[in-house]
N, C-alpha and C positions, 0 to 999 in steps of 0.2 A: 516466645522469645521477643525481646524488645530491641529496637534499633539503638545504635550508639547515640550518645547525646549530640544534639546539633542546635544551632541557633537559627531561628525562623524569621523570615522577612516576608512582608506582603506589600510590595510596591503597587502604586496605582497608575503608573505609566511605563511605557516601554523604555523610555529614557532612564527612569529611576532603576528599572530592573537591570539594564545594561551597566549602569554605574556600579551597582552592587556586584555584578559579575566581574567587573574590572577590579574592584576593591579586593575581592576575595578570589582572584584569579587562580584557577586550579583546585580550589577547595570548595567551590560552590556548585550547586546543582539546581536547575530549574525544575519546579514542580508545577505540572498542569493538572491532568486528571489524577495522576498518582497510582493508576491501576497496575502499572509495571514497576514503578520506582519504589513504592511503599513496601510491597512484598519482599523485594530483594534486600531492602534495608532492614526489615524485621528479621529476616533470616541471617542477617549480617554477611550476606554475600558481597555487599558494598556498603560503604559508609561515607558520609559527606559532612564536614563540620558546619556547613551553612546551606540551608534550603531557601530558595527564592520562589515563593508561591505567586504565580502570575495570574491567578484566576480572577483577581479583582480589577484587572486592567480592562477598561472599557474599549469597545471598538474591535475586539478580537473574537467576537462571537456573532457571526452573521452568515447567511447564505443568500447571495443575490446574483442576478444576471449582470454581466459586465462585458460589453462588446459581444463577441460571438462565443460566449462561454459562461461558465460559472466562476464566481469568486467566493471564497469563504475564509473566515478567520480561523486561526489555529486552535481557538478554544471551543469551537463547535464540538459537541460531544458526538460520539459515533452513533448513538441512538437517534440523534436528530437526522442523520443521513438516511435512516430507514423510514423516517416520517415526512421528510421534506417533499412537498409536491414538485418543487423545481428540480430536485435531484431525481425523483422517480420519473418525471416527464422527460427530462433532457439527458440524464446520465444514469439510466436504470442499473447498469452494472455496478455503479458505486453503492447504490442502495442494497443490491444483492450481496455485495461483499460485506458491507457493514452488518447486515443481518446475521452473518455467520461468525461474527467476532464473539468469542467466549459466551457469556450469558447476558440477560437483560440488565442486571445490576452493573456489570462491568461496562456495558455499552452506554448506560445512562450516566456514568461517571467519567469514563475514559474519553480523552479528547483526540481529535484528528491529529493535531500537532504532536501530542505525546506519543501516539502510535507510530508516527513517522520518525520523529527525532530519536526515539529510544534505540532505533536501529536493530531491533531484535530480528534475526533472520527468519523467525517463524511468524512474524506479524502479517496480517492480511492486507491492510491498505497499501503498503508499498508496491506490491505486484500490480494492483489495479491502477495506481497512480502512474506507474511506468507505462502500462498499456494505453493509458489515456493521454500520454504526453503532458502530464501536469508540470507546472512550474512552481517552485517554492520561493517565496519572498522572505529574505532573511535580513533582519535589522542588526546593525552594529553601531559603533560610535559615529554619529553624524552621517551615516550612509546606509543604503540598502543595496542588496544585490539579488539577482535571480539565478536559481540553479535548477536545471531540469531534473525531474525525478530519476531519469536514467543515469544521471551523473552524481546523484546525491548519496547513494549507499555505497560505502567504501569497503567495509568488512564487518564482521560480527560486532554489533554495538558501536560501530564507527561510521559516522556520516561526514558530509562535507561541511557541516556547521562548525564554526570555531568556538572556542571556550567562551568568548565574550560576545556572542551573538544569540539572537532569538528568532525562531521561525514565527513570523507574524501572520502571513496569509498564504493561501494556495490559489493558484489560477489554473482552471482546467478548460481548455478550448473544446468546443463541440466538434466531434469528428465529422468529416464531410459525409453528408447523407447520399445514398442510404447506407446505414451502418448497423452493426449489431455487436453486442458484447456479452460475455459470460464469465462468471467466476465459479470454478469448480474446486472443491476442497475435500480431501479425504482425511478423516480423523477417526480415532478409535471409538470415541464416545462424545456425546454432547458436551460442549464447553472446553474440549481439549484443543491444544495446538494441533495443527495439521501435520501429517507425515509428508504431505505434498499438496501443493495448490497451484492452480493455473488461472491467470486472467488473460482473456483473449478478446481483442477488438478487431473486427474486420470491416472494411468498406468495399462496396461492390459497385459495378457499373450497371447500366440498364440490361445488359445481356446476362448478368450474374457472374461475370469474371471478377476475381478479387483484385481490387486496385491497391489495397494496403492491408497489412496485417501487423498487429502489435501484440506481443506475447510476453507477459511477465510471470516469473516463477518465484515461489517462496517456499521455505522449509527444506530446500534441497541443496543449498549451497551456503557458504559462510555469510553471504549477503543476498538480498533479493536481486534478481537479475533478469535481463531481457534475453530471449533466445533469437538472435539475429538470423541464424541459419534457417530456422523454420519459417521465420517471417519472409525472408528472401525467397524461399522455396514456394511459398503459397502465393506470392505476388504474381498475378497474371494467370493463375489457374482458375478453371471454371468447374465448380462442383455440380451445379445443376441439381439433379435428384441425388440427395446425399445417401440414398440407399442403393444407388447404382454401383456396379463393380468398380468403375473408374473413379468415382468419388471416394469410395471406401479406400481405394489404393492411395489416392492423394492424401487423404486425412491420415491414413496409417503411416505413410512416409514422413509426413510432417511430425507426427507424434514420435516416430523413431528418432528423428533429429533432436527433438526436445529431450527425450530420455538419454540420448547419447551425449548431450551437452553438459551433463552434471555427473558428479561422483559423490553422492551424499554419504556421510559417515554412518556406519552401523552404530546402533545404540541399544538401550534397553527396550525400545519400542519396536524396532524392526531392523533387518539387515539392509545393507546398501542395495543389494539386488532387488529386494522386495520393494524398497522405495522407488527404484527406477521403474519396476513393473507397474506399480500403482500410478506413477507419474505418466507413463505412456497411456494408460487407460483413461485417466481424467483429462489428459491433454487432448486426446481424440474427442472426448465428450465436449470439452470447452470449445474446440474449433467448430464442431458441428453445430452446437447451440448458437454460437455467435453468427455463423453463416446463415442459419435458418432465420434468426431474428433480423438480420440485415434484409432478408427477402420478405420479411413481414409474416413469416409462418409461425 
């Protein structure tokens, strides 16, 4: 099947792209990597009279240190996250997440910005961006604004970005050391979207007590979400030996709170109860992995 006819534009600056978005307001769609957009257009699940391809805009494809964190352009492809030495050294959970996106071809074409802005409730990067307290820099006519990842995702395929705006950059602060992170995803087979996935970042003090916990969930709600109940529960807890009865109880209680926080719909892949069961299992795994990594284990 072929997409409906559309007019194609390839601006060379953010300003030109925004001008086109304003000119064709409501009828135009930004094209970055196209790994989500093109399939739904080919299936005619959506159609847009005008496509604005931003891939020729310079300055939107980089990864660098900026202050006490990493900054990256929205046109960085997800495959680059898995190869970047800066990402692997400073934010390994981000590389771990990117490595589980679809397959190699999709990772090498799909962009970080496209993965985020598409707003698919099953995409991988949003949960990790929330767990890392990422900030999204959005450009509009004559101004830019910052939106935290936790406030960006509104509903299925709906984000805080306005019709005439473009996500240009992402800022990710380094978590306070010592910290650890883990992204755990359950899927039926390689390349599939997940039935459930959990991103967990924990910071600890010298005695091993949890100073902070950030937990992002995907594929289990209309939009990617944080689980504040579990985060607050873990704060101040000390796991020590994660194989001890006390630690297992704490991890299990946190995983119970995560599973109880969602009501995923049943579909052709799994029932709602099965998804919650899976979520609890992988949540416990993500918490334990993140904690052990914070301890350097």
